[in-house]
N, C-alpha and C positions, 0 to 999 in steps of 0.2 A: 557595579557588578562585583560580586565576591566569588573568586575562583576556588576558594578553599571550602572543604567539607566542614560542616558543623561537627561537634563531637559525636552527636547521634548519627549523622550521616557517615562519619568515618568508621564508627563501630559497625554500622550496617554493611558498608563496603568490605570491611575485613571479613565479616561473616560470610558474605556472598562469595568473595574470592576463595576463602577456605573451602567452602562446599564445592566450588567449581574445580579447584585443584585436585580434590579427592574424587571427582566424578568425570572429568574430561581431560583431554590432552591439550596443551597450549597450542595455539595457532602458530604455524611457521610459514613465512613466505606469503607473497602476494596471491598465489593461486587460491588460498582460502579466502582472502579478502574479496576477491572477485568471483567467488563461486556462485553468487546470485546471478551472474550474467549467463551462466551455462544453461539456465532454464531447464535443467534436467529434472524430470518428475516421474521417473520410472518407479515401479512397484517397490524396488529395494530402498530407494530414497524415502518414499512415503512411509514405509515401515520403520525405517531408522528415525525419521522425524517423530513418529508416534511414540516410539520407545523412549526417546529423549524427553518428550513432553510428559509422559507418564512418570518418568524418573524425577523430573522437576516437581510434578504434583506430589509425589511421595515425600519429597524433601521440603515441601512448602514454598517452592519458588515458581510455581506455574503462573499465577496471576497475582502480582504484587498488590495492585490497587483494588482488586475485587473484594467485596465484603466477606468477612469470615463466614457468614451464614451461607455463602455460595462456594466456599472452599478456598477463597483467597486469603491473603495475609491482612487485609484491611489496612494496607500501607498507604503512604503518601505518594503522589505522582513523582516526587523527586527520588524516592526509593526505586521506582520503576526505571527511571533514567539511569540511576547508578547500576542497577542490575544489568541493563542493556549494555552499558559501557564495559562492565566486567565480562559478561558472557561473550562479547565480540572478540575477546582476546583468546578464546578457546575454539578448537576445531570441533564444532558441533553441527548437526544437520540444519539446513535452512529452515526458517520459520514459515511453515505452510498453514499456520493457524491464525494469522493476523486478522483475517476477515472475521473469523468466528470470535476470537477472544477480544480483538480490538474494536470491532464494529457491531457484530450481531449480539454479542454478550451484553455490552452496555445498553443496547437498544431494548433487549428483552428485560433487563433489570428495570429500565425506566418505564416501558409501556406494556410489558407482558403480564399475563395473568399468573396467578400462583401456580397453576398447573403447568403453564409453559416454562416458568422458571425451574420448577422441580424436574421437569422432563428433560430440558435441553442444556441447562447450565453445567451440571456435574460431568456428563461425558464430554462436553466442549472443553472444559478445563483440563481434563486428562488427555485430550487429543484422540479420544476414541472415535469421535465423529468430526468430520471436516466440513467446513461451510464455504459457500461461495455467495457472491453478491450479484443478483439479477436485476440490475437497474438500467444500464445503457441499452438503447435500441438503435437501429440504423438511422432513424430520424429524430432521436432524442438522446444525444450524448451530452454536450455542454448545456443544452436546455433540457434537463431531465423531465421537467413538467410537461414536455411535449409528447410524452410516451403514449402509445396506442394499444399496448397489449391489454386485451379486454378480459374482465372478470364478470360473469353473470351468475346471479343467485339461482340455485335450484334446490329448494328445500333447505336442508342444513349443510349443503355443499355449495361450492363455487366452481364454475366451469371456466377454465382459462384457455384462451387462444391468442397466439401472438409470437413474437420473436424478441430475443435479447441477443446482445453481441458484446464482444470483448470481456467475456466472463472468465476470469482467471480461475483455473483449477476446477472448472465444472465437471471435467471428465473423471475426477477422482473424489468429488465431494459427495457427502451423504445428505446434506440439507442446504437450502439456499434461502436468502431473504429476498423477497420479490415485491416489486411495486407494480400495480395494475391500474387501468382506467375502469372505474365502475359507474361513472356518470359523465356522459358526453354533453349533457345540457348545462352543466356548471362550468365556470371559468376553469382553466386548466389546472390550477393549483388546488382546487376544491373538489375535484371528482376522482381522487386517487385513494386506493385502499392498499394496505400493506399486509403481506402474508409470509408465513413460514411454509416452505414447500419441501416435501421429500423428493430428492433428486432421482429416486428410483421409481417414481410414480409412472404408471402407463401414460403414454402420450408425450413424454419428454424425449426429445432427440438432441444429443450433444454432438456437434461437429467441430473438431479442432481446426484452428486457423494456423496454417503453416507460416512461420515468420522467417524473415531474411536471415536471422541468426541460426536457423535450423531447428529451433525449438517450436513447440506447439502448445504453449501453456494457456493461450487465450482460446476462447471458443465462441461459436454461435450456439444458441440454445433455442429450440423450437418447441412451442406448446400447442398441442392439438387435442382439444377436449380433455385437458388435464383436470382432474377433480380434486379439490382441496377442501377439507372439512372447515366449517366456519370456526371451529375451535382453534384453527391455525391462523386466524386473523389477529393482527396486533393493532390496537387502536380502533376507533369507530369506523363505520362504513363512510367512505368519502372523506375521511379525516387522516388519510395516510401521509399527507405531505409533512405534517408536523413530526410524525414518526420517522420519516425519511430524513428530515433535517438532523435528527439526533444521530442517525447513522453517518450522514455526510460530515458532520462536525468531528466525529471520532475518526472517520476515514482520513480527513485532511491532516490531523495530527499524527495518525498512525504512519502515514506515508512521509510526511514532511517534518514531523516533530523531531526525529532523531538525526536528521541530516545536518552536517556541519558541526556536530557536537564533538567530533573526534579531532584528531591532530592533523587533518588534511587527507581526505580519502584518496589513497593511492598515490599521493604526490611524491612520496619518497621512492616509490617504484618507478615513477616517471624519471626522476633525477638519476636513478641507477641506470636506467636504459640509456639516457643521454650520455652518461659517462663511459659506457662501453660501446657506443655506436660510432663508427668511423664517419667523419664529416670533413671534407676538404683535406687539409694536411694534418688534422688532429682528430679530436672527438667532437661530437655535437655539443657537448657541455662547454667546450672552449669557444664555440662560435658565438659572436656577439648577438646576432639576430635570434638564435635559438635561446640564448640566455635571457633576452628581453621577453620572449614569449613565456619562458618558464617563470620569470619574475611576475608577469601579469597573472598567470595561473596561481602563483603562490599568494599574491595579494588577495585574489578572489577567495582562495581557500581559507585564508586567515579571517577575512571578513565574514565568511560563512560560519567559521568556527566560533567567533566571538558573538555573532548574532545568536547562535545556538546557546552560548553561555548566558545571554540575557534571558532566554526562556528558562534555563536551568535555575538562574537566580530567582526568577519569579516563582517557580515551583518550590524552591527551597524556603522561600519566605511565606509559603502558603497561598500565594496568589495564582492567578490564571494567566497563562502566556497570552501575549497579544498576537499580532499577525505574523510572528516569526515562522510559523509552519508554512504559510503560503509563500512568503518571501524566500525562505530557505529552499523549498522545493523548486521554485522558479530558477534561482541562481545555480543550485546544485545540478539540475538536469542539463543546463547549457554547458556548465563547466566540465562535467563528465564527458560530454560529447567532444568538447574542444581538446581535453586531455587525450582522449583516445585517438582523435585525428592527428594530433602532434606525434603520438607514439608510433602510429603507422607510418608517418612520414620519416621518422627517425630510423625505422626498420628497413627502409628502402624497398627493394623488390620483394623481400620476404614479408613485407606488410600485407601482401595480397594472399598469404598462405594462412590456413587455420589449423593445419595438422600439427599437433603438439610435438610429435616426434621430430619435426623439422624445426619449428620455431621455439621449441622448449618453453620456458616459463613465460616468454613474451606473448604467447598466444592469448593471454588474458585480455590484451588490448583489442584484438580482433573481436572477441566476444563482446567487450564493452562497447566498441564502436557500433556494432550491429544492434545492440540492445538499448543503448542510450536514447535514441529517438522515441522509442515507446514510452520511456519514463516521462517525456515531455507531454504525453497525452494522459497517462494514467493518473487518476485522482485529481483531475482538473488540468485542462490544457494551459499552455503558456498564456493564451489570450484571456481565459477565464481568471487566472491568477492575477494578471495585470489589472483586470477590472476590479477584482476584490481589493487589491492594494490601492488603486486609484480612488475608489469610492469610500473604503472603510478606513484607510490610513491617511491619505492625502486630503480627504474630504471633497473630492471632485464630484460634480453632479453625475448622477447615474444616467444610463442610457434610457431613452424614451421607450417604454414598453406598452404599446397600444393594445396588446392582446391579453393583458392581465384580467380584464373584466368582461371579456367576450366569451360566450359559451364555446366550449372546446370544439363542438361540431361545426362552428361557423368560422374557425380559423383555417385559412387556406394552407395547404401543404404541397410539397413537391409531387406527391402522388395523385393530386386532384387533376381532373381533366380540364383543359384550358377552354 
């Protein structure tokens, strides 16, 4: 591993930092670090995020790796990592464009028609249109290919009926990427078709899911006779699984790729809390048992950080990262939950409070504790990630999948009558 920037990377970092210093205020304190846990998505925040994205687009920083033909810089993945590192040091609105820019955009570039690229990519880059991902269903989460949302051809239109769930940001999104079942006679991976859908279409109902954290960023989305033009299809009919894999590969890196590449996500804030928390005859930081738990979290955070550096080194040398994204997400999600649990324990009775006027800056840990379990599901559950690591990293034999060649209509499901 090489922890140092190359001369070209150092120049790019200095240029990025200079633009950010002139365009945004430096981040101060842990409240900004953990702003993602608030899951606040009111109109004011959405507009602020759109304004920041447009400002980045005007400055040439919106999509580092996108080709110049689509408004990007045509840069290397390593430059995108550097930009993310530098931007994280400034108090800017949360990124609500990750699904569009990080997942839908690359999929459209790979599989979309010229008309689709011309129509959707420019406003996506500027943040003028927000995207969501309509993949998971009540019976098709970890096993996405088990989806049942139906698409039936009607002239040059498709009629969609079904349900999606856990759709982040659906309530404020303009467009969505949608996978549907178009052939029930084929094996489950071979009867799927991929669409772009206007979220304002008649027949779409979005129902927010209230979470324990108090937020409602996830949604159920119901489709009742929703009509989508065939021009909004990406890839061939019944050939959507290959298109979906492009999205999923980008999703895994978007969610997991940047984790652990910093200096220990929130760990210094946890140390500060331990030093000011009364514990026995002194502070929690002086207690041997607490120090042992802090040491364990520190070791995990550094392992995560250096694993992230491996991915950065691969990018810097023009290579493709290995399984770091899956491993990083698996470790980071559990570590964050354990850090938050320890923080609430250190707070004592006030750990049960969430009112910032009472708990002051330490309320970030309540939000993190409530939000962290969801991260262990989003973008691949712990169990799915362990399967990926076991099969693709350790070379262990895969699970026996007897349904891969069976017509989808013949596969029993929980909704079938006994």
